[in-house]
C-alpha positions as a Python dict, from the first residue, in 0.01 Angstrom:
ca = {
    (1, 'M'): (0, 0, 0),
    (2, 'I'): (-192, 299, 133),
    (3, 'A'): (-6, 502, 394),
    (4, 'I'): (-156, 546, 739),
    (5, 'E'): (-162, 920, 686),
    (6, 'E'): (-378, 879, 374),
    (7, 'I'): (-627, 660, 555),
    (8, 'A'): (-640, 898, 850),
    (9, 'N'): (-703, 1189, 614),
    (10, 'E'): (-982, 1002, 434),
    (11, 'L'): (-1144, 918, 769),
    (12, 'H'): (-1090, 1271, 903),
    (13, 'V'): (-900, 1156, 1211),
    (14, 'S'): (-544, 1210, 1324),
    (15, 'R'): (-278, 950, 1253),
    (16, 'E'): (-248, 888, 1628),
    (17, 'E'): (-622, 839, 1672),
    (18, 'L'): (-631, 594, 1381),
    (19, 'L'): (-341, 397, 1526),
    (20, 'Q'): (-497, 400, 1875),
    (21, 'R'): (-835, 281, 1747),
    (22, 'S'): (-664, 16, 1534),
    (23, 'V'): (-470, -122, 1830),
    (24, 'V'): (-783, -132, 2046),
    (25, 'S'): (-980, -305, 1771),
    (26, 'Y'): (-704, -560, 1715),
    (27, 'M'): (-678, -633, 2088),
    (28, 'E'): (-1057, -673, 2111),
    (29, 'R'): (-1051, -928, 1829),
    (30, 'L'): (-771, -1125, 1994),
    (31, 'L'): (-959, -1119, 2324),
    (32, 'F'): (-1283, -1230, 2157),
    (33, 'K'): (-1103, -1524, 1995),
    (34, 'A'): (-942, -1628, 2324),
    (35, 'E'): (-1278, -1609, 2501),
    (36, 'A'): (-1446, -1814, 2228),
    (37, 'D'): (-1177, -2082, 2258),
    (38, 'I'): (-1214, -2081, 2638),
    (39, 'L'): (-1591, -2120, 2605),
    (40, 'R'): (-1549, -2408, 2362),
    (41, 'I'): (-1332, -2600, 2611),
    (42, 'T'): (-1527, -2513, 2925),
    (43, 'S'): (-1856, -2604, 2760),
    (44, 'R'): (-1717, -2936, 2644),
    (45, 'H'): (-1628, -3035, 3000),
    (46, 'G'): (-1889, -2838, 3195),
    (47, 'V'): (-1627, -2637, 3384),
    (48, 'Q'): (-1516, -2276, 3420),
    (49, 'T'): (-1152, -2308, 3527),
    (50, 'V'): (-852, -2537, 3523),
    (51, 'E'): (-920, -2599, 3891),
    (52, 'D'): (-1265, -2731, 3798),
    (53, 'L'): (-1097, -2976, 3559),
    (54, 'D'): (-869, -3082, 3843),
    (55, 'R'): (-1171, -3150, 4062),
    (56, 'L'): (-1329, -3364, 3790),
    (57, 'L'): (-1009, -3564, 3762),
    (58, 'L'): (-974, -3607, 4139),
    (59, 'A'): (-1337, -3710, 4171),
    (60, 'G'): (-1288, -3970, 3897),
    (61, 'K'): (-1557, -3811, 3681),
    (62, 'T'): (-1323, -3796, 3382),
    (63, 'S'): (-993, -3946, 3277),
    (64, 'E'): (-663, -3770, 3235),
    (65, 'T'): (-645, -3881, 2874),
    (66, 'A'): (-987, -3726, 2805),
    (67, 'V'): (-884, -3381, 2926),
    (68, 'F'): (-505, -3374, 2887),
    (69, 'E'): (-479, -3142, 2587),
    (70, 'D'): (-775, -2925, 2690),
    (71, 'Y'): (-629, -2885, 3040),
    (72, 'F'): (-310, -2724, 2918),
    (73, 'T'): (-482, -2532, 2639),
    (74, 'L'): (-737, -2389, 2883),
    (75, 'D'): (-464, -2290, 3125),
    (76, 'A'): (-274, -2108, 2847),
    (77, 'L'): (-590, -1942, 2715),
    (78, 'L'): (-689, -1814, 3059),
    (79, 'A'): (-343, -1661, 3101),
    (80, 'E'): (-362, -1514, 2752),
    (81, 'R'): (-706, -1366, 2822),
    (82, 'K'): (-576, -1200, 3138),
    (83, 'K'): (-276, -1054, 2953),
    (84, 'L'): (-490, -935, 2661),
    (85, 'Q'): (-742, -773, 2896),
    (86, 'Q'): (-463, -587, 3075),
    (87, 'L'): (-316, -470, 2745),
    (88, 'L'): (-658, -366, 2618),
    (89, 'D'): (-727, -171, 2937),
    (90, 'T'): (-393, 6, 2895),
    (91, 'A'): (-459, 79, 2528),
    (92, 'Q'): (-805, 220, 2602),
    (93, 'T'): (-677, 458, 2866),
    (94, 'A'): (-384, 583, 2660),
}
C-alpha cells in the first residue's frame, strides 16, 4: 500500500492538504448519495418532506402500506443529509 506521504509528494501537496481534500471529497460523495436517495423517494411520491408524506396519508391520497418503508427511510436520509452537510461545512472551513 502506498503511504499518504508518497502520494502527497507525487501530487506536490502537503500531507495535511491531501488528507483535508480527501475528507472533503469523501463527505461530498456521501452527501451526493444521500441526496440521490432522497430524490428517488420524493419523486416516487411527489413530495419533498416527511411532513408531505404525512399530509398524503391524512388526506387519504395514499395508504400507509404504500409508503411505510419510504417514510422511515426518507426521515433517516433527511437527518443524514443534515449531519453530512454540517460535517462538510466544518471540513471545508478547517
